[in-house]
C-alpha positions, 0 to 999 in steps of 0.5 A: 915156245909154249904155244907150239908145245900146246899145239903139239899136245894130244890129250887123247894119247893118255886117256887110257890112264883114266880109271874113274868114271868119266863124263865128256860133253860136247856140242853136236855141231862143235868144230872140236867134236873130233877131239872129244870123240878121239879122247872118249874112244881112247878112254879104255881104262874105265868102264863107267864112261859117258859121252853127252852130246848137246844137240845143235850146240857149237863148242862156244855156245855150250858156255853161254846159251842158256838152253845148252848150259841147262842141258849140260848142268842137268847131265853133270848133276845126274852124273855126279849124283850117280858117282859121288 
């Protein structure tokens, strides 16, 4: 089934193919942080990479808590301003 395919997919295995600037963001309390960390560490094809942790945020809170959204948007604007 497609759900089983999705569950078996591991994006971290191909992160080394990224050769452009990379910004990854995650909440410091995200249950999914280990996935972000694995992907970031495997992104060896780019020299320009940043991992931005949003202190105190869970994964879902980064989408709707104004304080966390503002931090993410500020970082995104900074990153895009530097690399675009």
